[in-house]
MOPAC internal coordinates of N, CA, C and O (Angstrom, degrees):
PM7 1SCF
backbone

  N    0.0000 0     0.00 0     0.00 0    0    0    0
  C    1.4587 1     0.00 0     0.00 0    1    0    0
  C    1.5280 1   109.04 1     0.00 0    2    1    0
  O    1.2310 1   121.50 1   -38.59 1    3    2    1
  N    1.2996 1   114.74 1   141.41 1    3    2    1
  C    1.4560 1   122.30 1   178.96 1    5    3    2
  C    1.5213 1   108.83 1  -105.57 1    6    5    3
  O    1.2310 1   120.77 1   -45.72 1    7    6    5
  N    1.3152 1   116.14 1   134.28 1    7    6    5
  C    1.4567 1   120.74 1   174.66 1    9    7    6
  C    1.5250 1   107.71 1   -79.48 1   10    9    7
  O    1.2310 1   121.08 1   -50.75 1   11   10    9
  N    1.3364 1   115.53 1   129.25 1   11   10    9
  C    1.4538 1   122.05 1   179.00 1   13   11   10
  C    1.5247 1   108.08 1  -117.75 1   14   13   11
  O    1.2310 1   120.72 1   -57.10 1   15   14   13
  N    1.3244 1   116.24 1   122.90 1   15   14   13
  C    1.4612 1   122.35 1   178.31 1   17   15   14
  C    1.5293 1   107.45 1   -92.11 1   18   17   15
  O    1.2310 1   120.89 1   -58.68 1   19   18   17
  N    1.3254 1   115.90 1   121.32 1   19   18   17
  C    1.4622 1   123.06 1  -172.34 1   21   19   18
  C    1.5352 1   109.31 1  -105.95 1   22   21   19
  O    1.2310 1   120.09 1   -49.59 1   23   22   21
  N    1.3449 1   117.44 1   130.41 1   23   22   21
  C    1.4670 1   119.20 1   178.86 1   25   23   22
  C    1.5309 1   110.97 1   -72.58 1   26   25   23
  O    1.2310 1   120.85 1   -24.38 1   27   26   25
  N    1.3155 1   115.98 1   155.62 1   27   26   25
  C    1.4627 1   120.62 1  -175.64 1   29   27   26
  C    1.5291 1   114.67 1   -56.30 1   30   29   27
  O    1.2310 1   118.20 1   146.51 1   31   30   29
  N    1.3557 1   121.04 1   -33.49 1   31   30   29
  C    1.4624 1   117.85 1   177.94 1   33   31   30
  C    1.5356 1   114.31 1   -62.71 1   34   33   31
  O    1.2310 1   120.19 1   163.56 1   35   34   33
  N    1.3260 1   117.25 1   -16.44 1   35   34   33
  C    1.4690 1   120.99 1  -179.69 1   37   35   34
  C    1.5243 1   113.01 1  -104.83 1   38   37   35
  O    1.2310 1   120.11 1  -177.99 1   39   38   37
  N    1.3158 1   117.40 1     2.01 1   39   38   37
  C    1.4660 1   120.47 1  -179.30 1   41   39   38
  C    1.5255 1   112.90 1   -60.95 1   42   41   39
  O    1.2310 1   119.98 1   152.44 1   43   42   41
  N    1.3175 1   117.65 1   -27.56 1   43   42   41
  C    1.4696 1   119.34 1   179.84 1   45   43   42
  C    1.5296 1   110.94 1   -65.05 1   46   45   43
  O    1.2310 1   119.96 1   158.22 1   47   46   45
  N    1.3210 1   117.68 1   -21.78 1   47   46   45
  C    1.4703 1   121.45 1   177.91 1   49   47   46
  C    1.5165 1   112.26 1   -86.65 1   50   49   47
  O    1.2310 1   119.99 1   159.08 1   51   50   49
  N    1.3242 1   117.62 1   -20.92 1   51   50   49
  C    1.4654 1   120.89 1  -176.58 1   53   51   50
  C    1.5211 1   112.27 1  -109.10 1   54   53   51
  O    1.2310 1   120.37 1  -159.15 1   55   54   53
  N    1.3114 1   116.90 1    20.85 1   55   54   53
  C    1.4597 1   120.05 1   179.67 1   57   55   54
  C    1.5161 1   112.88 1    66.59 1   58   57   55
  O    1.2310 1   120.67 1  -150.25 1   59   58   57
  N    1.3400 1   116.33 1    29.75 1   59   58   57
  C    1.4553 1   121.11 1   178.60 1   61   59   58
  C    1.5156 1   114.80 1    84.74 1   62   61   59
  O    1.2310 1   120.27 1  -176.77 1   63   62   61
  N    1.3103 1   117.09 1     3.23 1   63   62   61
  C    1.4709 1   120.24 1  -177.42 1   65   63   62
  C    1.5243 1   111.67 1   -85.54 1   66   65   63
  O    1.2310 1   121.08 1   -42.02 1   67   66   65
  N    1.3287 1   115.54 1   137.98 1   67   66   65
  C    1.4588 1   121.21 1   178.43 1   69   67   66
  C    1.5213 1   112.36 1   -92.73 1   70   69   67
  O    1.2310 1   120.48 1   166.08 1   71   70   69
  N    1.3301 1   116.68 1   -13.92 1   71   70   69
  C    1.4610 1   122.20 1   175.64 1   73   71   70
  C    1.5117 1   108.72 1  -133.33 1   74   73   71
  O    1.2310 1   121.37 1   -46.18 1   75   74   73
  N    1.3265 1   114.98 1   133.82 1   75   74   73
  C    1.4610 1   121.30 1   176.44 1   77   75   74
  C    1.5231 1   107.28 1  -135.48 1   78   77   75
  O    1.2310 1   120.44 1    -9.57 1   79   78   77
  N    1.3151 1   116.77 1   170.43 1   79   78   77
  C    1.4624 1   121.69 1   178.41 1   81   79   78
  C    1.5202 1   108.98 1  -120.73 1   82   81   79
  O    1.2310 1   120.84 1   -38.27 1   83   82   81
  N    1.3258 1   115.99 1   141.73 1   83   82   81
  C    1.4597 1   121.54 1   179.12 1   85   83   82
  C    1.5263 1   108.72 1  -148.84 1   86   85   83
  O    1.2310 1   121.06 1   -14.52 1   87   86   85
  N    1.3273 1   115.57 1   165.48 1   87   86   85
  C    1.4571 1   120.71 1   178.91 1   89   87   86
  C    1.5113 1   109.95 1  -125.59 1   90   89   87
  O    1.2310 1   121.43 1   -22.97 1   91   90   89
  N    1.3121 1   114.87 1   157.03 1   91   90   89
  C    1.4579 1   121.80 1   175.75 1   93   91   90
  C    1.5139 1   110.55 1   153.04 1   94   93   91
  O    1.2310 1   120.38 1   -38.60 1   95   94   93
  N    1.3269 1   116.89 1   141.40 1   95   94   93
  C    1.4654 1   120.35 1  -179.45 1   97   95   94
  C    1.5245 1   113.98 1   -73.76 1   98   97   95
  O    1.2310 1   120.39 1   157.47 1   99   98   97
  N    1.3467 1   116.85 1   -22.53 1   99   98   97
  C    1.4682 1   120.84 1   178.35 1  101   99   98
  C    1.5222 1   109.21 1  -125.73 1  102  101   99
  O    1.2310 1   120.76 1   -13.29 1  103  102  101
  N    1.3082 1   116.16 1   166.71 1  103  102  101
  C    1.4565 1   120.93 1   177.59 1  105  103  102
  C    1.5268 1   110.02 1   -60.38 1  106  105  103
  O    1.2310 1   119.91 1   140.65 1  107  106  105
  N    1.3233 1   117.78 1   -39.35 1  107  106  105
  C    1.4597 1   121.46 1   178.46 1  109  107  106
  C    1.5302 1   110.80 1   -60.48 1  110  109  107
  O    1.2310 1   120.45 1   133.58 1  111  110  109
  N    1.3321 1   116.74 1   -46.42 1  111  110  109
  C    1.4649 1   121.10 1   179.60 1  113  111  110
  C    1.5239 1   111.28 1   -64.31 1  114  113  111
  O    1.2310 1   120.70 1   140.22 1  115  114  113
  N    1.3191 1   116.27 1   -39.78 1  115  114  113
  C    1.4617 1   120.87 1   178.58 1  117  115  114
  C    1.5321 1   110.51 1   -62.16 1  118  117  115
  O    1.2310 1   120.45 1   138.02 1  119  118  117
  N    1.3343 1   116.74 1   -41.98 1  119  118  117
  C    1.4653 1   120.53 1   178.55 1  121  119  118
  C    1.5241 1   111.62 1   -67.89 1  122  121  119
  O    1.2310 1   120.18 1   146.64 1  123  122  121
  N    1.3157 1   117.26 1   -33.36 1  123  122  121
  C    1.4609 1   120.47 1   175.40 1  125  123  122
  C    1.5172 1   110.08 1   -64.29 1  126  125  123
  O    1.2310 1   120.34 1   138.90 1  127  126  125
  N    1.3370 1   116.95 1   -41.10 1  127  126  125
  C    1.4629 1   120.50 1   177.27 1  129  127  126
  C    1.5291 1   110.73 1   -65.25 1  130  129  127
  O    1.2310 1   120.40 1   138.61 1  131  130  129
  N    1.3241 1   116.84 1   -41.39 1  131  130  129
  C    1.4693 1   119.62 1   176.87 1  133  131  130
  C    1.5175 1   111.10 1   -61.59 1  134  133  131
  O    1.2310 1   120.31 1   141.00 1  135  134  133
  N    1.3289 1   117.02 1   -39.00 1  135  134  133
  C    1.4557 1   120.48 1   179.87 1  137  135  134
  C    1.5307 1   111.31 1   -68.30 1  138  137  135
  O    1.2310 1   120.40 1   148.02 1  139  138  137
  N    1.3189 1   116.85 1   -31.98 1  139  138  137
  C    1.4616 1   120.83 1   175.52 1  141  139  138
  C    1.5276 1   109.83 1   -64.99 1  142  141  139
  O    1.2310 1   120.83 1   137.70 1  143  142  141
  N    1.3218 1   116.02 1   -42.30 1  143  142  141
  C    1.4662 1   121.11 1  -179.72 1  145  143  142
  C    1.5303 1   112.16 1   -75.69 1  146  145  143
  O    1.2310 1   121.14 1   142.23 1  147  146  145
  N    1.3215 1   115.43 1   -37.77 1  147  146  145
  C    1.4658 1   122.25 1  -174.34 1  149  147  146
  C    1.5306 1   108.75 1  -130.10 1  150  149  147
  O    1.2310 1   119.87 1   -97.25 1  151  150  149
  N    1.3339 1   117.85 1    82.75 1  151  150  149
  C    1.4631 1   121.34 1  -175.14 1  153  151  150
  C    1.5284 1   112.53 1   -51.58 1  154  153  151
  O    1.2310 1   121.54 1   -45.94 1  155  154  153
  N    1.3360 1   114.66 1   134.06 1  155  154  153
  C    1.4585 1   121.43 1  -179.53 1  157  155  154
  C    1.5155 1   113.88 1    94.37 1  158  157  155
  O    1.2310 1   120.03 1   169.23 1  159  158  157
  N    1.3270 1   117.54 1   -10.77 1  159  158  157
  C    1.4629 1   120.73 1  -175.69 1  161  159  158
  C    1.5277 1   111.81 1   -63.19 1  162  161  159
  O    1.2310 1   120.30 1   129.80 1  163  162  161
  N    1.3301 1   117.03 1   -50.20 1  163  162  161
  C    1.4673 1   120.95 1  -175.35 1  165  163  162
  C    1.5298 1   111.37 1   -57.26 1  166  165  163
  O    1.2310 1   120.07 1   137.80 1  167  166  165
  N    1.3258 1   117.47 1   -42.20 1  167  166  165
  C    1.4564 1   120.39 1  -177.78 1  169  167  166
  C    1.5282 1   112.09 1   -63.46 1  170  169  167
  O    1.2310 1   119.86 1   156.28 1  171  170  169
  N    1.3011 1   117.87 1   -23.72 1  171  170  169
  C    1.4672 1   120.81 1   178.42 1  173  171  170
  C    1.5253 1   111.68 1   -73.47 1  174  173  171
  O    1.2310 1   119.82 1   158.97 1  175  174  173
  N    1.3408 1   117.95 1   -21.03 1  175  174  173
  C    1.4714 1   120.43 1  -176.69 1  177  175  174
  C    1.5285 1   113.19 1  -117.95 1  178  177  175
  O    1.2310 1   120.21 1   165.67 1  179  178  177
  N    1.3405 1   117.20 1   -14.33 1  179  178  177
  C    1.4651 1   122.17 1  -179.29 1  181  179  178
  C    1.5252 1   107.88 1  -127.04 1  182  181  179
  O    1.2310 1   120.59 1   -46.33 1  183  182  181
  N    1.3441 1   116.48 1   133.67 1  183  182  181
  C    1.4605 1   119.57 1  -176.77 1  185  183  182
  C    1.5338 1   112.55 1   -86.30 1  186  185  183
  O    1.2310 1   120.87 1     4.80 1  187  186  185
  N    1.3309 1   115.94 1  -175.20 1  187  186  185
  C    1.4586 1   122.76 1  -176.77 1  189  187  186
  C    1.5282 1   112.82 1   -66.54 1  190  189  187
  O    1.2310 1   120.03 1   159.13 1  191  190  189
  N    1.3223 1   117.55 1   -20.87 1  191  190  189
  C    1.4659 1   122.02 1   178.06 1  193  191  190
  C    1.5280 1   111.66 1   -93.04 1  194  193  191
  O    1.2310 1   120.62 1  -167.44 1  195  194  193
  N    1.3265 1   116.43 1    12.56 1  195  194  193
  C    1.4661 1   123.71 1   179.56 1  197  195  194
  C    1.5261 1   111.70 1    60.82 1  198  197  195
  O    1.2310 1   121.38 1  -138.79 1  199  198  197
  N    1.3451 1   114.96 1    41.21 1  199  198  197
  C    1.4709 1   122.03 1   175.01 1  201  199  198
  C    1.5146 1   108.74 1  -119.17 1  202  201  199
  O    1.2310 1   121.11 1   -31.30 1  203  202  201
  N    1.3095 1   115.48 1   148.70 1  203  202  201
  C    1.4610 1   120.14 1   176.22 1  205  203  202
  C    1.5300 1   107.98 1   -63.48 1  206  205  203
  O    1.2310 1   120.88 1   -48.66 1  207  206  205
  N    1.3232 1   115.92 1   131.34 1  207  206  205
  C    1.4682 1   120.31 1  -179.39 1  209  207  206
  C    1.5268 1   110.27 1   -59.99 1  210  209  207
  O    1.2310 1   120.73 1   -32.36 1  211  210  209
  N    1.3165 1   116.22 1   147.64 1  211  210  209
  C    1.4696 1   121.66 1  -175.34 1  213  211  210
  C    1.5259 1   112.49 1   -64.42 1  214  213  211
  O    1.2310 1   120.11 1   158.43 1  215  214  213
  N    1.3178 1   117.40 1   -21.57 1  215  214  213
  C    1.4660 1   121.00 1  -179.06 1  217  215  214
  C    1.5299 1   113.02 1   -90.31 1  218  217  215
  O    1.2310 1   120.56 1  -175.33 1  219  218  217
  N    1.3359 1   116.54 1     4.67 1  219  218  217
  C    1.4678 1   121.60 1  -176.50 1  221  219  218
  C    1.5227 1   110.10 1  -119.74 1  222  221  219
  O    1.2310 1   120.93 1   -42.92 1  223  222  221
  N    1.3136 1   115.84 1   137.08 1  223  222  221
  C    1.4642 1   122.47 1   170.80 1  225  223  222
  C    1.5217 1   108.45 1  -121.76 1  226  225  223
  O    1.2310 1   120.93 1   -35.39 1  227  226  225
  N    1.3130 1   115.82 1   144.61 1  227  226  225
  C    1.4608 1   121.59 1   174.19 1  229  227  226
  C    1.5222 1   109.10 1  -117.25 1  230  229  227
  O    1.2310 1   121.37 1   -42.97 1  231  230  229
  N    1.3136 1   114.99 1   137.03 1  231  230  229
  C    1.4539 1   121.76 1   169.91 1  233  231  230
  C    1.5184 1   106.38 1  -114.07 1  234  233  231
  O    1.2310 1   120.69 1   -57.11 1  235  234  233
  N    1.3113 1   116.28 1   122.89 1  235  234  233
  C    1.4645 1   122.17 1   178.02 1  237  235  234
  C    1.5193 1   107.09 1  -117.55 1  238  237  235
  O    1.2310 1   120.83 1   -62.54 1  239  238  237
  N    1.3097 1   116.02 1   117.46 1  239  238  237
  C    1.4604 1   119.56 1  -178.14 1  241  239  238
  C    1.5186 1   112.27 1    60.06 1  242  241  239
  O    1.2310 1   120.13 1  -148.61 1  243  242  241
  N    1.3317 1   117.36 1    31.39 1  243  242  241
  C    1.4581 1   121.86 1   177.26 1  245  243  242
  C    1.5216 1   115.24 1    85.75 1  246  245  243
  O    1.2310 1   120.18 1  -178.43 1  247  246  245
  N    1.3427 1   117.25 1     1.57 1  247  246  245
  C    1.4663 1   120.43 1  -179.57 1  249  247  246
  C    1.5175 1   109.67 1  -117.52 1  250  249  247
  O    1.2310 1   121.15 1   -44.44 1  251  250  249
  N    1.3357 1   115.40 1   135.56 1  251  250  249
  C    1.4558 1   120.04 1  -179.94 1  253  251  250
  C    1.5249 1   109.90 1   -70.62 1  254  253  251
  O    1.2310 1   120.77 1   -37.14 1  255  254  253
  N    1.3304 1   116.13 1   142.86 1  255  254  253
  C    1.4614 1   120.85 1   176.64 1  257  255  254
  C    1.5180 1   109.83 1  -142.47 1  258  257  255
  O    1.2310 1   120.91 1   -30.77 1  259  258  257
  N    1.3147 1   115.87 1   149.23 1  259  258  257
  C    1.4674 1   123.09 1   174.54 1  261  259  258
  C    1.5291 1   109.16 1  -120.19 1  262  261  259
  O    1.2310 1   120.17 1  -167.19 1  263  262  261
  N    1.3391 1   117.28 1    12.81 1  263  262  261
  C    1.4610 1   121.49 1  -176.98 1  265  263  262
  C    1.5261 1   111.37 1  -112.41 1  266  265  263
  O    1.2310 1   120.93 1   -50.62 1  267  266  265
  N    1.3294 1   115.82 1   129.38 1  267  266  265
  C    1.4612 1   120.54 1   176.09 1  269  267  266
  C    1.5220 1   111.61 1   -71.73 1  270  269  267
  O    1.2310 1   120.01 1   168.17 1  271  270  269
  N    1.3369 1   117.58 1   -11.83 1  271  270  269
  C    1.4595 1   121.61 1   179.42 1  273  271  270
  C    1.5255 1   112.80 1   -88.07 1  274  273  271
  O    1.2310 1   119.90 1  -179.32 1  275  274  273
  N    1.3169 1   117.80 1     0.68 1  275  274  273
  C    1.4609 1   122.03 1   179.23 1  277  275  274
  C    1.5186 1   109.76 1   -58.13 1  278  277  275
  O    1.2310 1   121.21 1   -49.47 1  279  278  277
  N    1.3271 1   115.29 1   130.53 1  279  278  277
  C    1.4647 1   120.76 1   179.21 1  281  279  278
  C    1.5182 1   109.84 1   -77.11 1  282  281  279
  O    1.2310 1   121.11 1   -37.26 1  283  282  281
  N    1.3269 1   115.49 1   142.74 1  283  282  281
  C    1.4624 1   122.54 1   177.91 1  285  283  282
  C    1.5258 1   107.70 1  -104.49 1  286  285  283
  O    1.2310 1   120.45 1   -62.50 1  287  286  285
  N    1.3295 1   116.74 1   117.50 1  287  286  285
  C    1.4563 1   121.17 1   178.64 1  289  287  286
  C    1.5255 1   111.42 1   -79.89 1  290  289  287
  O    1.2310 1   120.91 1   -17.65 1  291  290  289
  N    1.3090 1   115.86 1   162.35 1  291  290  289
  C    1.4655 1   121.37 1  -177.12 1  293  291  290
  C    1.5247 1   112.64 1   -59.05 1  294  293  291
  O    1.2310 1   120.00 1   145.87 1  295  294  293
  N    1.3264 1   117.60 1   -34.13 1  295  294  293
  C    1.4665 1   121.05 1  -177.32 1  297  295  294
  C    1.5254 1   112.71 1   -98.59 1  298  297  295
  O    1.2310 1   119.82 1  -179.04 1  299  298  297
  N    1.3227 1   117.95 1     0.96 1  299  298  297
  C    1.4664 1   121.11 1  -176.45 1  301  299  298
  C    1.5231 1   112.11 1   -73.46 1  302  301  299
  O    1.2310 1   121.27 1   -34.55 1  303  302  301
  N    1.3177 1   115.18 1   145.45 1  303  302  301
  C    1.4503 1   122.64 1   166.89 1  305  303  302
  C    1.5247 1   106.37 1  -111.36 1  306  305  303
  O    1.2310 1   120.91 1   -27.88 1  307  306  305
  N    1.3255 1   115.87 1   152.12 1  307  306  305
  C    1.4601 1   121.14 1   179.36 1  309  307  306
  C    1.5234 1   107.98 1  -115.19 1  310  309  307
  O    1.2310 1   121.27 1   -51.21 1  311  310  309
  N    1.3209 1   115.17 1   128.79 1  311  310  309
  C    1.4591 1   121.77 1   175.69 1  313  311  310
  C    1.5163 1   107.60 1  -113.70 1  314  313  311
  O    1.2310 1   120.95 1   -51.77 1  315  314  313
  N    1.3183 1   115.78 1   128.23 1  315  314  313
  C    1.4670 1   121.26 1   175.29 1  317  315  314
  C    1.5242 1   106.78 1  -103.64 1  318  317  315
  O    1.2310 1   121.22 1   -53.64 1  319  318  317
  N    1.3246 1   115.28 1   126.36 1  319  318  317
  C    1.4558 1   121.24 1  -179.42 1  321  319  318
  C    1.5246 1   107.83 1  -115.34 1  322  321  319
  O    1.2310 1   120.48 1   -55.32 1  323  322  321
  N    1.3206 1   116.69 1   124.68 1  323  322  321
  C    1.4599 1   121.81 1   178.53 1  325  323  322
  C    1.5219 1   108.47 1  -105.53 1  326  325  323
  O    1.2310 1   121.17 1   -54.38 1  327  326  325
  N    1.3325 1   115.37 1   125.62 1  327  326  325
  C    1.4658 1   120.55 1   177.61 1  329  327  326
  C    1.5253 1   109.24 1   -69.20 1  330  329  327
  O    1.2310 1   121.02 1   -36.72 1  331  330  329
  N    1.3030 1   115.65 1   143.28 1  331  330  329
  C    1.4577 1   121.00 1   175.91 1  333  331  330
  C    1.5148 1   108.58 1   -86.58 1  334  333  331
  O    1.2310 1   120.66 1   -35.49 1  335  334  333
  N    1.3018 1   116.34 1   144.51 1  335  334  333
  C    1.4565 1   119.93 1   176.84 1  337  335  334
  C    1.5176 1   109.24 1  -132.54 1  338  337  335
  O    1.2310 1   121.29 1   -13.11 1  339  338  337
  N    1.2711 1   115.14 1   166.89 1  339  338  337
  C    1.4602 1   119.32 1  -179.15 1  341  339  338
  C    1.5110 1   110.50 1   124.62 1  342  341  339
  O    1.2310 1   120.80 1     4.95 1  343  342  341
  N    1.2903 1   116.08 1  -175.05 1  343  342  341
  C    1.4414 1   116.61 1  -176.87 1  345  343  342
  C    1.4499 1   114.62 1  -148.03 1  346  345  343
  O    1.2310 1   120.10 1   180.00 1  347  346  345

């Protein structure tokens, strides 16, 4: 299981939890597992063209990625960062 750190704007999808656990060999698979556990989660971070939304960053094992094909290592943690918007 991979620990996933969830930003506060997405807590409403995870029952208020800032950390959840998911499985999957790639970031895409991990997000599919999160969506199974928390319906609607994937759509908040991935758009209709199956690309990471421009307002979202993922850190996998401490490195930023914009690819859903990024491999998740056994010891990796995933951090989801949501950009703030507004004025």
